[in-house]
N, C-alpha and C positions, 0 to 999 in steps of 0.2 A: 346424494349430491357429491359430485367430484370436486374436491378442493383444487382451486386454480389460483396460484399466486403469480405475481409478476415482478420483474426487476426492470425499471425503465430509466436508464441513464441517458443523458445528453452527451453526444460526442464532443468533448471539449479538448482533446489532445492529451489528456491524462486521465488515469483511473484512480479516483480518490479512495483512500483507505477506508473512509467511512462508507462509501458506496460498496466496497468489497465486503465489509461487515454485513451490510443489509442484504447483499446478494446471498451470502452464506446462510444467513438466518432464514431467508425465503426458501432457499434450496433444501435446508434440513427440514423445515416445517412441511414442505410439499412431500418429501420422502416419508416423513413420519405418518402423514395422513393418506399415503397412497395417491397423492395428487399430482398435479402438473405444474412445472416451473415454466413460465413464459418470459422470454426476453423481448423487450420492446425498446427500440432506439427512438428517442424523441428528437427527431431530426428536422423539425419545421423551421429552425433558425438556419437560414441558408449559409450564414457565415461559419456555422459549426458543422456543416454537412459535408464532410470530406471522407472519402472511402477509407483512407489510411487511419482516420480516427476511429471509425467503426471497427476496423480490423484490430486496432489497439484494445478496444473493449473485449472483443472475442478472444484475443490471445491472453489478456489478463485473466479472464474467466477460466480459460483453459489451464492457466498456471495454478490457480487456487483450487482446481479440481472440479469446476463446473464446465465440463468439456462439450464441445460441439457435437451435436447428434444426440445428446442426452436430455435435451430440453426442446420446447416448442419455440420456433423463431430462428433468427430474429425477425420480428415484425418491425415495420417502420411507420412512425406516426404520420408521416407525409402521405402515406398510402390511403389514409382514412379521411382526407380533407372533405370528401363528399358527405360522409357521415356527420362530420362536425357541422357543416353548413346546414344539413337537414335538421339536426337537433336544434340549432339556433332558430331556424324557421318555425319549428314546432312550438318552441317556447314563446315566440312572438305571436303566433296565431292563437295560442291558448290564453294569451293575456298575462303569461308569467314573465314576459320580458317586454321592454319598450325601447324605442329609439330615442337617442339623446344627442343634441348638438352643442351641449355646453362645453366651453373650454375650461381648462383649469383656472385660468385667470378670472373668468366670469364667476365660477363657483366661489373662489376666494373673495371676490368683491362682495358677493351676496352674504357669505357667512362671516366675513371679517377675519378669517383664520385659514392658514394653510394646513392646519392639522385636523380640522373638524370633519373632513370627508364630504361626500356628495350629499346635497340637501334635497334630492327628489324633485327638483324643479320641473323636469320633463315628464313626470309620471303620468300626467293626465292630459298632455298636449296632443296626443294621438299622432305623433310624427311618423311618416313612412320612411322606409329605407332611402338613404341618399348619401352622397359623397360627404365624408366627414362626420357622419352620424354613427355613433357607437351604439351597440345593443347592450342594454343593462337589464340585469335580473331584478324582478320585483320582489324584494325580500318581504316576508310577512311582517305586518306592523306589530303583531302581538305574539305571545307564546315564547317557547324556548326550543332550541335544537340540542338534543342530547346525543353526544357521540359515545357509543359503547366501544370502549377500547380495552383490548385484552391486557394491556400493560398499565394503563392510567385510570382504569375504572370507568366513570361516566362523566367526563368533562361536559359542563352545561353552558350554553351560550344564549344570552337573551337576544332574540331576533331584532329587537328595536335598536340594538347596538351594532348590528351588521348593516353596513350601507348597501344601497343598490349597486352592486358591483358589475363591472363591465365583463361581458362574456364573448363579445365579438367587436373587433376594431372597426373603424370607419370604412375600411376597405373590404369588410365582410369576413376577414380571417379571424378564426377563433383564438381566444387567449388560452393560456395554460389550463386554467380552471375547467373550462368546458371541454377542451380537447382531451384532457386527462380522464374526465368522467366518461365521455363517449367511448374512448378507447377501451376503458375497463369494462363498460357495458358490452361493447362489440365482441370483446375477447372472453366474456363470461368469467371475469375475475371475481372470486368469492372472498378473498382475504387480501387486504392491502397492508403490507408490512413495510414501513418506511421510516425515515428519520423524523425526529421530533420537530424539526424546523417546519415541517408541513402541517403540523397540528392546527395553526391558525387558519389554514385554508380549508380544513376538514368540514366545519359547519357549513361553509358555502357550498362545498362539493356535495355534502349530504342533502342540502336543499335542492341542488340540481338533480340528484338521483330521484328524490321524491317527486319533483316537478315533471320529470320525464317518465314517471310511472314505474320505476324499477326499484326493487329493494336494494338498499345500500349494501356494500360489502362489510365484512367484519374488519374493524380497524385495529392496528397495533402500531403505535409510534415508539420506536426504540430511542434510547437517549442520544443526545447530541454528543459528538466526540470533541474533546477539548485538549488544549496543550497544557504545559505546566503552569501557565498563568490563568488557567481556567477560561481561556478564550476559545471560541469555536475554531477548530482547525481551518486555516485559510491557505490556499495555494500561493497567495502573495507573500505569506509570512512563514509558513511552516513546510516541512518536508512531508507532503501528503500523497505523492504519486506512488501508487503500488509498483509501477514499473521501475522507479528509482531504487526501491528496496530489492526488487528482483535482480536488477542489474548490478547491485552492490554485492550480491551474494547471499541474500537471505533465502532460506529454504522454504518452499511452499508449505510444507507441513508445519513448520514453526510459525509462519505468518498466519495460517488458518487457525491454529490453536490460540495464538495471541488475540487475533481479532474477535474470536468468539468469547473471550473473557472481558470484552468491553461492555460491561453492563450485566454480565451473567457469570456464574461460577459453577463448576461441576461439584458433585457431592464430595464430602471429605475435605481434609486439609491438603489439597493438591491443586495445582494449576496446569502442569504439563501432563497431559493425558492423551491416550490414543484417540484418533479421530472417531473410531467406532464408538467410544464411550461418549464423546460429545454428541454424536448423532443419536444415541440412545437416550441420553439424559436431558438434552436441551429442552426447555419449556418456555414458551413466550411469556406465560403468566409469571415466571420467576425472574424475568428481566427487571433489573432495578431501573426505575425511571430517572434517577439522578444522572447528571452529566458524567460521561465516562472519560477518564484521563488516558490519552494515548502517550505512553511513556516509552520513548525510543530507547532509553537505556535498558529498560526491562525487556523490551523486544530483543535487543542485542544479546542480553543474557540468555533469553529463551533460545535464540538461534545457536548460541554457543553450545548449549546443552544438547540440542538436536544434532549438531555437527559431531559432537563427541560420542553420541549414541550410534552413529552410523557404523556398519561394518567397514573395515579399512578399504576393502575392494570398492565399496560404493562411494566412500569418501574420495578415492582416487578418481572415480568416474565423474562425480559432480564438480571436481576441481578442474577437469580437463578443459572446459571452455575458457577459463581464465589463463590456463597455461598454453593454450594453442591459439587463442584469439578467435574462436569460432562464434557464429551467431552474431548477436548484437554486442558482444563483449569486446572491449578495446584490446588491441594486440599487446602482448607483453613486450618488455624491452629487449628480447632476444629474437633471433631469426628462427623460423620453424625448424630448420635442420639442426639447430643448436639444442633443441629440447631433447632430453634423454629420459624416456619413460621409465626405464629401469632405475635410474638414479632417483627419480621422484618417488617411485614406489618404495625405495629403501628408506626415505626420510618421511614418508607420509604419516606413519604412526606418531612421529615426533611432532609434526606440524599440526596434526589433527587436534592435539590437546592445547594448542596455543592460539588458535584463531577463533574469532567470533562470527565473522562473515567470510564468505569464500574469496572475495577479492583480496583479502589479506594474505592469501597464499603466495602471491607474486613477490612481495618484498621479503617474505620469509625464505624463499628458495631461489631467488634470482642469482645468487652467487654461484649456484651449481651450473647454470646454463650460459653465463656471460663469459667472454674471453678474459675480462678483468672485472673485479667487483665495482659496483657503484659506491664510491666513497661518500659517506655522510661527513661533511667537513666538521660539523659540531662534534660528532663522535670521534673523529680523528684527533681533534684538539684535546678532547677529554682523555683519550687513552694514551696518546703519545707524549708521555712525560719524560723528565730527565732519566736517563738510563734505559729508555725503551729501545734505542738503537743497539746497545750491547745485548739486551735480552733477546731481540730478534736474531742477532748473530748467533747467540748461543742456542736458541731454539732451532734455528735452521740447521746448524751443525749436528745437534742431537737427533733431529728427525732424519737427517740424511743417513745417519749411521744405523738406523733401525732396520732389523731384519723382518720384523712383523709390523704391518701397518693396520692396526686395529684400534678401536676407541680406548680400550683399557691401557694398552701400551703407550699410546699418545698422551693420555692423561698422566700416567705415572712419570713419563719422561719430562713433560713440561713442569710437573710438580717438583721434580728434582732440580730442574733449571732455575725455577723460582726460589727454591729453598737455598740454593747456593748464593743468592743475592738478598736473602732475608725477606723474600716475598711469599705471601700465601698464594694459593692457586688462583684465587679470584683476581688478585692484582697481576699475577704473571700472565694470565690468559687474555686480559683486556687488549693489549696491543696486538696479540696474535689474532684475536677475533676480528678486530677492525681491519687488519692487514688482509685477512682472507675473505671476510664477508662484507666489509665496508661499514659495518654497524656495531654498536656496543651490545645490542640485544638481538636475540634470534633463537634459532634451534640450538640444542645442546652442541657445544663446540666440537667435542672430540668425535662424536658420531658423524658430524658434518664433515670433518676432515677425513674420516675414513671413507665416506662416500665420494668426496671430492677427489681423493687420490693423492699419491705421493708427489708426482711431478707438478701438478697444478698447485698444490699447497706450497711446495718449496718455491715455485716461481713467484707466487704472490708475496711470500715472505721476503724474497730478495727484492722485489719491486718496491715494497714498503720501505725496506732498508735504504734503497737508493733515494727514495723521496725524503728521507730524514737527513740526508747529507747536507 
């Protein structure tokens, strides 16, 4: 039997990090088993059926390494409407489903509770299809439904506690429970690896598989992903869109590595490991069923480690979209012709050790490409204390007199200027840094001045001095 897994997202305009985690787990499992990864877009909700949203799913999968052409699909759930209706008809004809015209208000009136669920009123009324009549599955009155789950063991559900649930609406359209089962049957899915939130639906779906005469798939429900308050990640409250992390400058390799740690860990006392190790060592049976904490601070630290591990030449290349404003990246605050690739290459090794996400490259190097620095007013107020004007005058004069314009000479020169005024280098360089870069923190000052050059450095020192008048 060929293992066939599926990833079945709804096009919602964003790609949830929890969905990305499930996609990667399905992807690895299929590769380990020599199987097939199937992509199915559950697009039956017309309000969510926009081509650009589907393209967003495909591009997000591309980014995390599940590239187009390497999997089956995408299939679209809407293409299988005929199969959905045929399955509903078979269940009705076999007596495993019946039509019901009860309203929610009528059920509540009979049961006296809005929480009790459906009371089976229409089970034996023999209603035929008609407008406003939903099709309900006839749940067995006795026995248990055992869900064999690779992660959670054998959760057991008493059938008498499962209400006769709706499988098709009054207009004949199938609900998620039925459509999902029929799609998996049609596509020959053997293993369903999905989020824990779907576990309550699983006994109902397994009953549908049984009623349609097909062996259910192997189930594996991975843990729910939660925030620092142990609440399920929500797009209304949390930063959950994979695209947002991509566009902020997280590396795909770092994101893949981190997502796979949500509920699982590689061997040994390590977390940052090559993807090849994850592909080899990952086991569904080793996934922890407890909720998995999505720690953005930890992800950020992960990403910083991955950035620092890049060869400098590769670091230069991955920064290029932020420096040139290409693709979906917002343009930087300088004009394209102002960007100097050689200047950036000169400071790239310094910048590489100081950023955690690629978007941070812009404020670290903008002083190199702008006609004048973007002054941080708080930084200016902090650095430009009493005596700063005289220090800038002295630094300007000393720098003007230099024969050699290199980092070591610049450092020793400013150190001497500061010492004449009873200042240590840290105090002496603060007003110079703000005058030249606009900020109190950033790349090493003297290496920055070396790359910026004599004339631009002196021009900025003079402009700062004028501002202090």
